[in-house]
N, C-alpha and C positions, 0 to 999 in steps of 0.2 A: 662582853669580853673586856671592854675597857674598865668596867667596874671591878672585875676580878683582878686585873693587873694592878689597878690602883690600890686595892685592898692588900694585895701581895706585897707591894712596895712598902706600905706603911707597917704591915705586920712584921716584915723582915727587919725594918729599921728598929721597931720596938724590941724584937727578939735580940738583936745585936746590942741593945743598950741595957738589957737586964743583967744583973750581977750573977744570977744563977746560971747553971749550965742549961742551955736551951738547944734543942735540935733545930737549927735554923732551916735546914732543908725540909724537915717535916712541917714547920710553920709555913714555909713557902708553898709547898704542895697543897696543904690544907686551905690556905688562903685562895689559891687559884681555883680549887675545886668547890669552895664553899657554896657557890650559887650555880653549879653546873646544870641543875635541874630547871633553872629559869629559861634555858634554851628550848624547853619542851612545854612548860606551863608557868603561869604567873600566879597560880593558886598557892595556898598554904602547903599543898602536897609537893611543892617543888623539892623539898628535902628528901622525901621518899623517892621521887623520880630520879633525883640526883644520885642517890645511893645505888640505884639500879644501873644507871649509866656508868658510874665509877666501877662497879663490879664487872661490867662488860669489858672494861679496859684493864682488868686484872687487879684492881685495888680491893683490899679485904673488906 
């Protein structure tokens, strides 16, 4: 959890510094969710598991 929050902080800082229009809220949510599957597995499949978890919470 601490890792995801740290990644979110850095990602939002970068998004705010970019000259192009960036959906900072989308960057924030994506950063928090990027490793959600790690709570279930530390294998390479954590991305697939994470997408299943995110879908259960209503993310597309």
